[in-house]
DORO-83376 format. One record per atom (N, C-alpha, C, O): residue number from 1; atom name; z, x, y. Coordinates in nm, 2 decimals, always signed. Layout:
BEGIN
r resi: NUM, name: CA, zz: Z, xx: X, yy: Y
...
This chain:
BEGIN
r resi: 1, name: N, zz: -2.16, xx: -6.06, yy: +1.45
r resi: 1, name: CA, zz: -2.07, xx: -6.18, yy: +1.28
r resi: 1, name: C, zz: -1.94, xx: -6.15, yy: +1.29
r resi: 1, name: O, zz: -1.91, xx: -6.05, yy: +1.35
r resi: 2, name: N, zz: -1.85, xx: -6.22, yy: +1.23
r resi: 2, name: CA, zz: -1.74, xx: -6.21, yy: +1.24
r resi: 2, name: C, zz: -1.80, xx: -6.22, yy: +1.03
r resi: 2, name: O, zz: -1.91, xx: -6.24, yy: +0.98
r resi: 3, name: N, zz: -1.61, xx: -6.18, yy: +0.95
r resi: 3, name: CA, zz: -1.62, xx: -6.18, yy: +0.82
r resi: 3, name: C, zz: -1.65, xx: -6.39, yy: +0.80
r resi: 3, name: O, zz: -1.61, xx: -6.48, yy: +0.88
r resi: 4, name: N, zz: -1.70, xx: -6.39, yy: +0.70
r resi: 4, name: CA, zz: -1.66, xx: -6.49, yy: +0.63
r resi: 4, name: C, zz: -1.59, xx: -6.54, yy: +0.54
r resi: 4, name: O, zz: -1.56, xx: -6.47, yy: +0.44
r resi: 5, name: N, zz: -1.56, xx: -6.68, yy: +0.57
r resi: 5, name: CA, zz: -1.42, xx: -6.74, yy: +0.48
r resi: 5, name: C, zz: -1.48, xx: -6.69, yy: +0.34
r resi: 5, name: O, zz: -1.58, xx: -6.62, yy: +0.32
r resi: 6, name: N, zz: -1.40, xx: -6.76, yy: +0.24
r resi: 6, name: CA, zz: -1.40, xx: -6.74, yy: +0.08
r resi: 6, name: C, zz: -1.47, xx: -6.86, yy: +0.09
r resi: 6, name: O, zz: -1.59, xx: -6.84, yy: +0.12
r resi: 7, name: N, zz: -1.46, xx: -6.95, yy: +0.08
r resi: 7, name: CA, zz: -1.60, xx: -7.08, yy: +0.06
r resi: 7, name: C, zz: -1.73, xx: -7.02, yy: +0.15
r resi: 7, name: O, zz: -1.83, xx: -7.06, yy: +0.10
r resi: 8, name: N, zz: -1.74, xx: -6.96, yy: +0.25
r resi: 8, name: CA, zz: -1.87, xx: -6.96, yy: +0.28
r resi: 8, name: C, zz: -1.96, xx: -6.80, yy: +0.20
r resi: 8, name: O, zz: -2.08, xx: -6.77, yy: +0.19
r resi: 9, name: N, zz: -1.85, xx: -6.74, yy: +0.16
r resi: 9, name: CA, zz: -1.82, xx: -6.64, yy: +0.07
r resi: 9, name: C, zz: -1.92, xx: -6.65, yy: -0.10
r resi: 9, name: O, zz: -2.02, xx: -6.59, yy: -0.14
r resi: 10, name: N, zz: -1.85, xx: -6.77, yy: -0.18
r resi: 10, name: CA, zz: -1.88, xx: -6.80, yy: -0.27
r resi: 10, name: C, zz: -2.02, xx: -6.90, yy: -0.25
r resi: 10, name: O, zz: -2.10, xx: -6.92, yy: -0.34
r resi: 11, name: N, zz: -2.03, xx: -6.96, yy: -0.13
r resi: 11, name: CA, zz: -2.16, xx: -7.06, yy: -0.12
r resi: 11, name: C, zz: -2.34, xx: -6.94, yy: -0.10
r resi: 11, name: O, zz: -2.45, xx: -6.99, yy: -0.11
r resi: 12, name: N, zz: -2.29, xx: -6.79, yy: -0.07
r resi: 12, name: CA, zz: -2.41, xx: -6.71, yy: +0.00
r resi: 12, name: C, zz: -2.40, xx: -6.66, yy: -0.16
r resi: 12, name: O, zz: -2.51, xx: -6.64, yy: -0.21
r resi: 13, name: N, zz: -2.30, xx: -6.65, yy: -0.26
r resi: 13, name: CA, zz: -2.33, xx: -6.57, yy: -0.37
r resi: 13, name: C, zz: -2.41, xx: -6.62, yy: -0.44
r resi: 13, name: O, zz: -2.49, xx: -6.56, yy: -0.50
r resi: 14, name: N, zz: -2.40, xx: -6.81, yy: -0.44
r resi: 14, name: CA, zz: -2.45, xx: -6.90, yy: -0.48
r resi: 14, name: C, zz: -2.59, xx: -6.90, yy: -0.46
r resi: 14, name: O, zz: -2.68, xx: -6.92, yy: -0.54
r resi: 15, name: N, zz: -2.59, xx: -6.86, yy: -0.34
r resi: 15, name: CA, zz: -2.75, xx: -6.91, yy: -0.29
r resi: 15, name: C, zz: -2.85, xx: -6.76, yy: -0.36
r resi: 15, name: O, zz: -2.96, xx: -6.74, yy: -0.40
r resi: 16, name: N, zz: -2.72, xx: -6.65, yy: -0.34
r resi: 16, name: CA, zz: -2.83, xx: -6.48, yy: -0.40
r resi: 16, name: C, zz: -2.81, xx: -6.53, yy: -0.56
r resi: 16, name: O, zz: -2.91, xx: -6.50, yy: -0.61
r resi: 17, name: N, zz: -2.73, xx: -6.59, yy: -0.64
r resi: 17, name: CA, zz: -2.73, xx: -6.64, yy: -0.77
r resi: 17, name: C, zz: -2.85, xx: -6.72, yy: -0.80
r resi: 17, name: O, zz: -2.89, xx: -6.71, yy: -0.92
r resi: 18, name: N, zz: -2.92, xx: -6.81, yy: -0.72
r resi: 18, name: CA, zz: -3.04, xx: -6.88, yy: -0.74
r resi: 18, name: C, zz: -3.12, xx: -6.80, yy: -0.72
r resi: 18, name: O, zz: -3.18, xx: -6.77, yy: -0.82
r resi: 19, name: N, zz: -3.15, xx: -6.73, yy: -0.61
r resi: 19, name: CA, zz: -3.22, xx: -6.61, yy: -0.61
r resi: 19, name: C, zz: -3.29, xx: -6.52, yy: -0.70
r resi: 19, name: O, zz: -3.41, xx: -6.49, yy: -0.71
r resi: 20, name: N, zz: -3.17, xx: -6.48, yy: -0.77
r resi: 20, name: CA, zz: -3.19, xx: -6.38, yy: -0.91
r resi: 20, name: C, zz: -3.26, xx: -6.52, yy: -1.02
r resi: 20, name: O, zz: -3.37, xx: -6.56, yy: -1.08
r resi: 21, name: N, zz: -3.15, xx: -6.54, yy: -1.01
r resi: 21, name: CA, zz: -3.21, xx: -6.65, yy: -1.13
r resi: 21, name: C, zz: -3.39, xx: -6.69, yy: -1.13
r resi: 21, name: O, zz: -3.46, xx: -6.68, yy: -1.23
r resi: 22, name: N, zz: -3.44, xx: -6.73, yy: -1.00
r resi: 22, name: CA, zz: -3.54, xx: -6.72, yy: -0.99
r resi: 22, name: C, zz: -3.66, xx: -6.61, yy: -0.98
r resi: 22, name: O, zz: -3.77, xx: -6.63, yy: -0.94
r resi: 23, name: N, zz: -3.60, xx: -6.50, yy: -1.03
r resi: 23, name: CA, zz: -3.64, xx: -6.40, yy: -1.06
r resi: 23, name: C, zz: -3.75, xx: -6.32, yy: -0.88
r resi: 23, name: O, zz: -3.86, xx: -6.28, yy: -0.86
r resi: 24, name: N, zz: -3.62, xx: -6.35, yy: -0.79
r resi: 24, name: CA, zz: -3.63, xx: -6.24, yy: -0.68
r resi: 24, name: C, zz: -3.60, xx: -6.09, yy: -0.72
r resi: 24, name: O, zz: -3.54, xx: -6.05, yy: -0.82
r resi: 25, name: N, zz: -3.68, xx: -6.00, yy: -0.63
r resi: 25, name: CA, zz: -3.67, xx: -5.90, yy: -0.61
r resi: 25, name: C, zz: -3.54, xx: -5.81, yy: -0.54
r resi: 25, name: O, zz: -3.51, xx: -5.89, yy: -0.45
r resi: 26, name: N, zz: -3.46, xx: -5.71, yy: -0.53
r resi: 26, name: CA, zz: -3.39, xx: -5.73, yy: -0.49
r resi: 26, name: C, zz: -3.39, xx: -5.69, yy: -0.34
r resi: 26, name: O, zz: -3.28, xx: -5.67, yy: -0.30
r resi: 27, name: N, zz: -3.49, xx: -5.65, yy: -0.25
r resi: 27, name: CA, zz: -3.55, xx: -5.64, yy: -0.19
r resi: 27, name: C, zz: -3.61, xx: -5.76, yy: -0.05
r resi: 27, name: O, zz: -3.64, xx: -5.76, yy: +0.07
r resi: 28, name: N, zz: -3.61, xx: -5.88, yy: -0.22
r resi: 28, name: CA, zz: -3.68, xx: -6.01, yy: -0.15
r resi: 28, name: C, zz: -3.53, xx: -6.08, yy: -0.08
r resi: 28, name: O, zz: -3.51, xx: -6.14, yy: +0.02
r resi: 29, name: N, zz: -3.44, xx: -6.02, yy: -0.19
r resi: 29, name: CA, zz: -3.30, xx: -6.09, yy: -0.16
r resi: 29, name: C, zz: -3.20, xx: -6.06, yy: -0.07
r resi: 29, name: O, zz: -3.11, xx: -6.15, yy: -0.03
r resi: 30, name: N, zz: -3.20, xx: -5.93, yy: -0.01
r resi: 30, name: CA, zz: -3.16, xx: -5.84, yy: +0.09
r resi: 30, name: C, zz: -3.21, xx: -5.91, yy: +0.27
r resi: 30, name: O, zz: -3.15, xx: -5.94, yy: +0.38
r resi: 31, name: N, zz: -3.35, xx: -5.92, yy: +0.22
r resi: 31, name: CA, zz: -3.43, xx: -5.94, yy: +0.32
r resi: 31, name: C, zz: -3.37, xx: -6.13, yy: +0.38
r resi: 31, name: O, zz: -3.33, xx: -6.17, yy: +0.49
r resi: 32, name: N, zz: -3.38, xx: -6.20, yy: +0.23
r resi: 32, name: CA, zz: -3.34, xx: -6.35, yy: +0.30
r resi: 32, name: C, zz: -3.19, xx: -6.27, yy: +0.32
r resi: 32, name: O, zz: -3.17, xx: -6.30, yy: +0.44
r resi: 33, name: N, zz: -3.06, xx: -6.18, yy: +0.27
r resi: 33, name: CA, zz: -2.95, xx: -6.24, yy: +0.30
r resi: 33, name: C, zz: -2.93, xx: -6.18, yy: +0.48
r resi: 33, name: O, zz: -2.83, xx: -6.21, yy: +0.55
r resi: 34, name: N, zz: -3.05, xx: -6.11, yy: +0.52
r resi: 34, name: CA, zz: -2.96, xx: -6.04, yy: +0.62
r resi: 34, name: C, zz: -3.08, xx: -6.16, yy: +0.73
r resi: 34, name: O, zz: -3.03, xx: -6.17, yy: +0.84
r resi: 35, name: N, zz: -3.20, xx: -6.24, yy: +0.72
r resi: 35, name: CA, zz: -3.24, xx: -6.35, yy: +0.78
r resi: 35, name: C, zz: -3.12, xx: -6.43, yy: +0.80
r resi: 35, name: O, zz: -3.08, xx: -6.44, yy: +0.92
r resi: 36, name: N, zz: -3.07, xx: -6.48, yy: +0.69
r resi: 36, name: CA, zz: -3.00, xx: -6.55, yy: +0.68
r resi: 36, name: C, zz: -2.87, xx: -6.63, yy: +0.73
r resi: 36, name: O, zz: -2.83, xx: -6.75, yy: +0.75
r resi: 37, name: N, zz: -2.84, xx: -6.49, yy: +0.73
r resi: 37, name: CA, zz: -2.68, xx: -6.44, yy: +0.70
r resi: 37, name: C, zz: -2.64, xx: -6.32, yy: +0.83
r resi: 37, name: O, zz: -2.53, xx: -6.31, yy: +0.89
r resi: 38, name: N, zz: -2.73, xx: -6.26, yy: +0.85
r resi: 38, name: CA, zz: -2.73, xx: -6.12, yy: +0.94
r resi: 38, name: C, zz: -2.67, xx: -6.03, yy: +0.86
r resi: 38, name: O, zz: -2.67, xx: -5.91, yy: +0.89
r resi: 39, name: N, zz: -2.60, xx: -6.08, yy: +0.73
r resi: 39, name: CA, zz: -2.54, xx: -5.95, yy: +0.68
r resi: 39, name: C, zz: -2.69, xx: -5.81, yy: +0.68
r resi: 39, name: O, zz: -2.81, xx: -5.82, yy: +0.70
r resi: 40, name: N, zz: -2.61, xx: -5.71, yy: +0.64
r resi: 40, name: CA, zz: -2.62, xx: -5.56, yy: +0.60
r resi: 40, name: C, zz: -2.68, xx: -5.54, yy: +0.50
r resi: 40, name: O, zz: -2.66, xx: -5.62, yy: +0.41
r resi: 41, name: N, zz: -2.75, xx: -5.44, yy: +0.46
r resi: 41, name: CA, zz: -2.86, xx: -5.44, yy: +0.34
r resi: 41, name: C, zz: -2.69, xx: -5.42, yy: +0.22
r resi: 41, name: O, zz: -2.67, xx: -5.50, yy: +0.13
r resi: 42, name: N, zz: -2.60, xx: -5.34, yy: +0.23
r resi: 42, name: CA, zz: -2.48, xx: -5.29, yy: +0.18
r resi: 42, name: C, zz: -2.42, xx: -5.42, yy: +0.15
r resi: 42, name: O, zz: -2.39, xx: -5.45, yy: +0.03
r resi: 43, name: N, zz: -2.41, xx: -5.52, yy: +0.26
r resi: 43, name: CA, zz: -2.32, xx: -5.65, yy: +0.21
r resi: 43, name: C, zz: -2.42, xx: -5.76, yy: +0.12
r resi: 43, name: O, zz: -2.37, xx: -5.85, yy: +0.05
r resi: 44, name: N, zz: -2.56, xx: -5.74, yy: +0.13
r resi: 44, name: CA, zz: -2.66, xx: -5.81, yy: +0.04
r resi: 44, name: C, zz: -2.62, xx: -5.78, yy: -0.07
r resi: 44, name: O, zz: -2.57, xx: -5.86, yy: -0.15
r resi: 45, name: N, zz: -2.64, xx: -5.62, yy: -0.11
r resi: 45, name: CA, zz: -2.58, xx: -5.60, yy: -0.20
r resi: 45, name: C, zz: -2.43, xx: -5.64, yy: -0.25
r resi: 45, name: O, zz: -2.42, xx: -5.74, yy: -0.31
r resi: 46, name: N, zz: -2.34, xx: -5.59, yy: -0.24
r resi: 46, name: CA, zz: -2.21, xx: -5.69, yy: -0.28
r resi: 46, name: C, zz: -2.27, xx: -5.82, yy: -0.33
r resi: 46, name: O, zz: -2.28, xx: -5.84, yy: -0.45
r resi: 47, name: N, zz: -2.30, xx: -5.91, yy: -0.26
r resi: 47, name: CA, zz: -2.35, xx: -6.02, yy: -0.29
r resi: 47, name: C, zz: -2.43, xx: -6.06, yy: -0.43
r resi: 47, name: O, zz: -2.40, xx: -6.16, yy: -0.48
r resi: 48, name: N, zz: -2.50, xx: -6.00, yy: -0.47
r resi: 48, name: CA, zz: -2.61, xx: -5.97, yy: -0.56
r resi: 48, name: C, zz: -2.51, xx: -5.91, yy: -0.66
r resi: 48, name: O, zz: -2.49, xx: -5.96, yy: -0.77
r resi: 49, name: N, zz: -2.46, xx: -5.80, yy: -0.62
r resi: 49, name: CA, zz: -2.36, xx: -5.76, yy: -0.76
r resi: 49, name: C, zz: -2.25, xx: -5.90, yy: -0.82
r resi: 49, name: O, zz: -2.21, xx: -5.91, yy: -0.94
r resi: 50, name: N, zz: -2.21, xx: -5.99, yy: -0.71
r resi: 50, name: CA, zz: -2.08, xx: -6.10, yy: -0.78
r resi: 50, name: C, zz: -2.17, xx: -6.15, yy: -0.82
r resi: 50, name: O, zz: -2.16, xx: -6.15, yy: -0.94
r resi: 51, name: N, zz: -2.29, xx: -6.21, yy: -0.78
r resi: 51, name: CA, zz: -2.40, xx: -6.30, yy: -0.83
r resi: 51, name: C, zz: -2.48, xx: -6.28, yy: -0.93
r resi: 51, name: O, zz: -2.56, xx: -6.36, yy: -0.96
r resi: 52, name: N, zz: -2.48, xx: -6.12, yy: -0.99
r resi: 52, name: CA, zz: -2.51, xx: -6.01, yy: -1.17
r resi: 52, name: C, zz: -2.39, xx: -6.09, yy: -1.25
r resi: 52, name: O, zz: -2.40, xx: -6.17, yy: -1.34
r resi: 53, name: N, zz: -2.27, xx: -6.05, yy: -1.18
r resi: 53, name: CA, zz: -2.13, xx: -6.06, yy: -1.29
r resi: 53, name: C, zz: -2.06, xx: -6.20, yy: -1.30
r resi: 53, name: O, zz: -1.96, xx: -6.23, yy: -1.36
r resi: 54, name: N, zz: -2.18, xx: -6.32, yy: -1.20
r resi: 54, name: CA, zz: -2.18, xx: -6.48, yy: -1.27
r resi: 54, name: C, zz: -2.29, xx: -6.47, yy: -1.41
r resi: 54, name: O, zz: -2.26, xx: -6.48, yy: -1.53
r resi: 55, name: N, zz: -2.41, xx: -6.46, yy: -1.35
r resi: 55, name: CA, zz: -2.49, xx: -6.47, yy: -1.42
r resi: 55, name: C, zz: -2.44, xx: -6.44, yy: -1.59
r resi: 55, name: O, zz: -2.41, xx: -6.53, yy: -1.67
r resi: 56, name: N, zz: -2.42, xx: -6.31, yy: -1.62
r resi: 56, name: CA, zz: -2.33, xx: -6.25, yy: -1.69
r resi: 56, name: C, zz: -2.28, xx: -6.37, yy: -1.79
r resi: 56, name: O, zz: -2.32, xx: -6.41, yy: -1.90
r resi: 57, name: N, zz: -2.16, xx: -6.42, yy: -1.70
r resi: 57, name: CA, zz: -2.07, xx: -6.48, yy: -1.72
r resi: 57, name: C, zz: -2.09, xx: -6.61, yy: -1.85
r resi: 57, name: O, zz: -2.03, xx: -6.63, yy: -1.96
r resi: 58, name: N, zz: -2.26, xx: -6.71, yy: -1.75
r resi: 58, name: CA, zz: -2.32, xx: -6.74, yy: -1.80
r resi: 58, name: C, zz: -2.40, xx: -6.76, yy: -1.92
r resi: 58, name: O, zz: -2.41, xx: -6.85, yy: -2.00
r resi: 59, name: N, zz: -2.46, xx: -6.63, yy: -1.93
r resi: 59, name: CA, zz: -2.57, xx: -6.62, yy: -2.02
r resi: 59, name: C, zz: -2.44, xx: -6.56, yy: -2.17
r resi: 59, name: O, zz: -2.47, xx: -6.57, yy: -2.29
r resi: 60, name: N, zz: -2.34, xx: -6.53, yy: -2.13
r resi: 60, name: CA, zz: -2.28, xx: -6.46, yy: -2.26
r resi: 60, name: C, zz: -2.21, xx: -6.59, yy: -2.33
r resi: 60, name: O, zz: -2.09, xx: -6.62, yy: -2.31
r resi: 61, name: N, zz: -2.32, xx: -6.64, yy: -2.43
r resi: 61, name: CA, zz: -2.27, xx: -6.77, yy: -2.54
r resi: 61, name: C, zz: -2.32, xx: -6.72, yy: -2.64
r resi: 61, name: O, zz: -2.41, xx: -6.64, yy: -2.67
r resi: 62, name: N, zz: -2.24, xx: -6.81, yy: -2.71
r resi: 62, name: CA, zz: -2.30, xx: -6.74, yy: -2.90
r resi: 62, name: C, zz: -2.47, xx: -6.87, yy: -2.93
r resi: 62, name: O, zz: -2.52, xx: -6.97, yy: -2.89
r resi: 63, name: N, zz: -2.48, xx: -6.79, yy: -3.00
r resi: 63, name: CA, zz: -2.59, xx: -6.80, yy: -3.06
r resi: 63, name: C, zz: -2.65, xx: -7.05, yy: -3.08
r resi: 63, name: O, zz: -2.75, xx: -7.13, yy: -3.06
r resi: 64, name: N, zz: -2.51, xx: -7.07, yy: -3.12
r resi: 64, name: CA, zz: -2.47, xx: -7.16, yy: -3.21
r resi: 64, name: C, zz: -2.47, xx: -7.27, yy: -3.04
r resi: 64, name: O, zz: -2.54, xx: -7.36, yy: -3.02
r resi: 65, name: N, zz: -2.38, xx: -7.23, yy: -2.97
r resi: 65, name: CA, zz: -2.36, xx: -7.27, yy: -2.83
r resi: 65, name: C, zz: -2.49, xx: -7.34, yy: -2.75
r resi: 65, name: O, zz: -2.53, xx: -7.46, yy: -2.73
r resi: 66, name: N, zz: -2.57, xx: -7.19, yy: -2.73
r resi: 66, name: CA, zz: -2.72, xx: -7.21, yy: -2.66
r resi: 66, name: C, zz: -2.83, xx: -7.27, yy: -2.76
r resi: 66, name: O, zz: -2.94, xx: -7.30, yy: -2.72
r resi: 67, name: N, zz: -2.78, xx: -7.28, yy: -2.87
r resi: 67, name: CA, zz: -2.90, xx: -7.37, yy: -2.90
r resi: 67, name: C, zz: -2.88, xx: -7.53, yy: -2.90
r resi: 67, name: O, zz: -2.97, xx: -7.61, yy: -2.89
r resi: 68, name: N, zz: -2.73, xx: -7.55, yy: -2.90
r resi: 68, name: CA, zz: -2.70, xx: -7.65, yy: -2.87
r resi: 68, name: C, zz: -2.73, xx: -7.72, yy: -2.77
r resi: 68, name: O, zz: -2.75, xx: -7.84, yy: -2.75
r resi: 69, name: N, zz: -2.72, xx: -7.59, yy: -2.69
r resi: 69, name: CA, zz: -2.75, xx: -7.68, yy: -2.52
r resi: 69, name: C, zz: -2.93, xx: -7.71, yy: -2.46
r resi: 69, name: O, zz: -2.95, xx: -7.78, yy: -2.36
r resi: 70, name: N, zz: -3.05, xx: -7.63, yy: -2.53
r resi: 70, name: CA, zz: -3.11, xx: -7.65, yy: -2.59
r resi: 70, name: C, zz: -3.16, xx: -7.77, yy: -2.63
r resi: 70, name: O, zz: -3.25, xx: -7.82, yy: -2.57
r resi: 71, name: N, zz: -3.12, xx: -7.83, yy: -2.74
r resi: 71, name: CA, zz: -3.12, xx: -7.95, yy: -2.83
r resi: 71, name: C, zz: -3.12, xx: -8.07, yy: -2.71
r resi: 71, name: O, zz: -3.19, xx: -8.16, yy: -2.67
r resi: 72, name: N, zz: -3.00, xx: -8.02, yy: -2.66
r resi: 72, name: CA, zz: -2.97, xx: -8.16, yy: -2.60
r resi: 72, name: C, zz: -3.07, xx: -8.16, yy: -2.48
r resi: 72, name: O, zz: -3.14, xx: -8.27, yy: -2.46
r resi: 73, name: N, zz: -3.10, xx: -8.02, yy: -2.39
r resi: 73, name: CA, zz: -3.27, xx: -8.00, yy: -2.33
r resi: 73, name: C, zz: -3.39, xx: -8.06, yy: -2.36
r resi: 73, name: O, zz: -3.48, xx: -8.11, yy: -2.29
r resi: 74, name: N, zz: -3.39, xx: -8.06, yy: -2.48
r resi: 74, name: CA, zz: -3.51, xx: -8.13, yy: -2.58
r resi: 74, name: C, zz: -3.49, xx: -8.26, yy: -2.55
r resi: 74, name: O, zz: -3.56, xx: -8.33, yy: -2.48
r resi: 75, name: N, zz: -3.37, xx: -8.29, yy: -2.61
r resi: 75, name: CA, zz: -3.38, xx: -8.44, yy: -2.59
r resi: 75, name: C, zz: -3.36, xx: -8.53, yy: -2.48
r resi: 75, name: O, zz: -3.37, xx: -8.65, yy: -2.47
r resi: 76, name: N, zz: -3.35, xx: -8.47, yy: -2.42
r resi: 76, name: CA, zz: -3.35, xx: -8.54, yy: -2.27
r resi: 76, name: C, zz: -3.47, xx: -8.50, yy: -2.24
r resi: 76, name: O, zz: -3.53, xx: -8.60, yy: -2.20
r resi: 77, name: N, zz: -3.58, xx: -8.39, yy: -2.25
r resi: 77, name: CA, zz: -3.69, xx: -8.42, yy: -2.21
r resi: 77, name: C, zz: -3.81, xx: -8.54, yy: -2.29
r resi: 77, name: O, zz: -3.91, xx: -8.59, yy: -2.24
r resi: 78, name: N, zz: -3.75, xx: -8.57, yy: -2.47
r resi: 78, name: CA, zz: -3.85, xx: -8.66, yy: -2.55
r resi: 78, name: C, zz: -3.80, xx: -8.81, yy: -2.48
r resi: 78, name: O, zz: -3.87, xx: -8.91, yy: -2.49
r resi: 79, name: N, zz: -3.66, xx: -8.79, yy: -2.41
r resi: 79, name: CA, zz: -3.65, xx: -8.97, yy: -2.33
r resi: 79, name: C, zz: -3.71, xx: -8.94, yy: -2.24
r resi: 79, name: O, zz: -3.83, xx: -8.98, yy: -2.24
r resi: 80, name: N, zz: -3.67, xx: -8.89, yy: -2.15
r resi: 80, name: CA, zz: -3.82, xx: -8.89, yy: -2.04
r resi: 80, name: C, zz: -3.95, xx: -8.94, yy: -2.04
r resi: 80, name: O, zz: -4.00, xx: -9.03, yy: -1.97
r resi: 81, name: N, zz: -4.00, xx: -8.85, yy: -2.15
r resi: 81, name: CA, zz: -4.13, xx: -8.88, yy: -2.19
r resi: 81, name: C, zz: -4.17, xx: -9.03, yy: -2.25
r resi: 81, name: O, zz: -4.23, xx: -9.12, yy: -2.22
r resi: 82, name: N, zz: -4.08, xx: -8.98, yy: -2.36
r resi: 82, name: CA, zz: -4.08, xx: -9.20, yy: -2.41
r resi: 82, name: C, zz: -4.10, xx: -9.29, yy: -2.29
r resi: 82, name: O, zz: -4.19, xx: -9.37, yy: -2.28
r resi: 83, name: N, zz: -4.01, xx: -9.28, yy: -2.21
r resi: 83, name: CA, zz: -3.98, xx: -9.38, yy: -2.09
r resi: 83, name: C, zz: -4.14, xx: -9.40, yy: -2.02
r resi: 83, name: O, zz: -4.18, xx: -9.51, yy: -2.01
r resi: 84, name: N, zz: -4.22, xx: -9.30, yy: -1.98
r resi: 84, name: CA, zz: -4.28, xx: -9.29, yy: -1.93
r resi: 84, name: C, zz: -4.42, xx: -9.30, yy: -1.98
r resi: 84, name: O, zz: -4.53, xx: -9.31, yy: -1.93
r resi: 85, name: N, zz: -4.38, xx: -9.31, yy: -2.12
r resi: 85, name: CA, zz: -4.54, xx: -9.32, yy: -2.23
r resi: 85, name: C, zz: -4.61, xx: -9.22, yy: -2.21
r resi: 85, name: O, zz: -4.73, xx: -9.23, yy: -2.20
r resi: 86, name: N, zz: -4.55, xx: -9.09, yy: -2.20
r resi: 86, name: CA, zz: -4.61, xx: -8.95, yy: -2.24
r resi: 86, name: C, zz: -4.60, xx: -8.93, yy: -2.39
r resi: 86, name: O, zz: -4.58, xx: -8.82, yy: -2.43
r resi: 87, name: N, zz: -4.60, xx: -9.04, yy: -2.49
r resi: 87, name: CA, zz: -4.62, xx: -9.00, yy: -2.59
r resi: 87, name: C, zz: -4.65, xx: -8.87, yy: -2.70
r resi: 87, name: O, zz: -4.60, xx: -8.85, yy: -2.81
r resi: 88, name: N, zz: -4.80, xx: -8.76, yy: -2.60
r resi: 88, name: CA, zz: -4.74, xx: -8.60, yy: -2.66
r resi: 88, name: C, zz: -4.65, xx: -8.51, yy: -2.62
r resi: 88, name: O, zz: -4.61, xx: -8.42, yy: -2.69
r resi: 89, name: N, zz: -4.60, xx: -8.56, yy: -2.48
r resi: 89, name: CA, zz: -4.48, xx: -8.49, yy: -2.42
r resi: 89, name: C, zz: -4.38, xx: -8.47, yy: -2.57
r resi: 89, name: O, zz: -4.37, xx: -8.38, yy: -2.64
r resi: 90, name: N, zz: -4.29, xx: -8.66, yy: -2.58
r resi: 90, name: CA, zz: -4.19, xx: -8.66, yy: -2.63
r resi: 90, name: C, zz: -4.22, xx: -8.61, yy: -2.76
r resi: 90, name: O, zz: -4.12, xx: -8.59, yy: -2.82
r resi: 91, name: N, zz: -4.38, xx: -8.57, yy: -2.87
r resi: 91, name: CA, zz: -4.40, xx: -8.54, yy: -2.97
r resi: 91, name: C, zz: -4.39, xx: -8.38, yy: -2.95
r resi: 91, name: O, zz: -4.32, xx: -8.32, yy: -3.02
r resi: 92, name: N, zz: -4.46, xx: -8.31, yy: -2.84
r resi: 92, name: CA, zz: -4.40, xx: -8.24, yy: -2.83
r resi: 92, name: C, zz: -4.27, xx: -8.18, yy: -2.84
r resi: 92, name: O, zz: -4.26, xx: -8.10, yy: -2.94
r resi: 93, name: N, zz: -4.16, xx: -8.21, yy: -2.75
r resi: 93, name: CA, zz: -4.02, xx: -8.22, yy: -2.73
r resi: 93, name: C, zz: -4.05, xx: -8.26, yy: -2.88
r resi: 93, name: O, zz: -4.16, xx: -8.29, yy: -2.91
r resi: 94, name: N, zz: -3.98, xx: -8.27, yy: -2.95
r resi: 94, name: CA, zz: -3.96, xx: -8.34, yy: -3.13
r resi: 94, name: C, zz: -3.96, xx: -8.17, yy: -3.19
r resi: 94, name: O, zz: -3.89, xx: -8.09, yy: -3.23
r resi: 95, name: N, zz: -4.10, xx: -8.18, yy: -3.16
r resi: 95, name: CA, zz: -4.11, xx: -8.05, yy: -3.28
r resi: 95, name: C, zz: -4.02, xx: -7.93, yy: -3.25
r resi: 95, name: O, zz: -3.94, xx: -7.88, yy: -3.32
r resi: 96, name: N, zz: -4.06, xx: -7.90, yy: -3.09
r resi: 96, name: CA, zz: -3.98, xx: -7.81, yy: -3.02
r resi: 96, name: C, zz: -3.79, xx: -7.79, yy: -3.11
r resi: 96, name: O, zz: -3.73, xx: -7.70, yy: -3.16
r resi: 97, name: N, zz: -3.77, xx: -7.94, yy: -3.10
r resi: 97, name: CA, zz: -3.68, xx: -7.95, yy: -3.15
r resi: 97, name: C, zz: -3.63, xx: -7.91, yy: -3.30
r resi: 97, name: O, zz: -3.51, xx: -7.89, yy: -3.32
r resi: 98, name: N, zz: -3.75, xx: -7.88, yy: -3.40
r resi: 98, name: CA, zz: -3.74, xx: -7.95, yy: -3.55
r resi: 98, name: C, zz: -3.77, xx: -7.76, yy: -3.52
r resi: 98, name: O, zz: -3.76, xx: -7.70, yy: -3.62
r resi: 99, name: N, zz: -3.80, xx: -7.72, yy: -3.46
r resi: 99, name: CA, zz: -3.85, xx: -7.54, yy: -3.54
r resi: 99, name: C, zz: -3.71, xx: -7.46, yy: -3.44
r resi: 99, name: O, zz: -3.71, xx: -7.34, yy: -3.42
r resi: 100, name: N, zz: -3.64, xx: -7.54, yy: -3.39
r resi: 100, name: CA, zz: -3.54, xx: -7.43, yy: -3.30
r resi: 100, name: C, zz: -3.38, xx: -7.46, yy: -3.42
r resi: 100, name: O, zz: -3.29, xx: -7.38, yy: -3.43
r resi: 101, name: N, zz: -3.40, xx: -7.53, yy: -3.46
r resi: 101, name: CA, zz: -3.32, xx: -7.60, yy: -3.58
r resi: 101, name: C, zz: -3.39, xx: -7.55, yy: -3.76
r resi: 101, name: O, zz: -3.35, xx: -7.58, yy: -3.88
r resi: 102, name: N, zz: -3.52, xx: -7.45, yy: -3.70
r resi: 102, name: CA, zz: -3.60, xx: -7.41, yy: -3.84
r resi: 102, name: C, zz: -3.63, xx: -7.56, yy: -3.99
r resi: 102, name: O, zz: -3.62, xx: -7.56, yy: -4.11
r resi: 103, name: N, zz: -3.68, xx: -7.64, yy: -3.88
r resi: 103, name: CA, zz: -3.78, xx: -7.73, yy: -3.96
r resi: 103, name: C, zz: -3.91, xx: -7.73, yy: -3.96
r resi: 103, name: O, zz: -3.97, xx: -7.77, yy: -3.86
r resi: 104, name: N, zz: -3.97, xx: -7.67, yy: -4.07
r resi: 104, name: CA, zz: -4.14, xx: -7.69, yy: -4.03
r resi: 104, name: C, zz: -4.15, xx: -7.86, yy: -4.03
r resi: 104, name: O, zz: -4.08, xx: -7.93, yy: -4.11
r resi: 105, name: N, zz: -4.20, xx: -7.90, yy: -3.96
r resi: 105, name: CA, zz: -4.31, xx: -8.05, yy: -3.96
r resi: 105, name: C, zz: -4.43, xx: -7.97, yy: -3.97
r resi: 105, name: O, zz: -4.54, xx: -8.03, yy: -3.97
């Protein structure tokens, strides 16, 4: 098999990123890479190293930014639950939001 293009390589790194984010082990990722793309363990390790760099970049955020993102996700969950008349889920989301910003209900 020949060398992959930059687009293919980026696609592979993103696929490995997803596997790592899901908690897959090194051996599981290496097996996936071998079966899916026919690459060596060494190349799989290279994909993992690049995917881990992306994971680190994604995790390097300040606390206020993380809280803002988490609050927005909780608001989205609250709205979806309310629309589906899942009142307890909506209430739980509001409580989680309050706890996140330090308000005791």
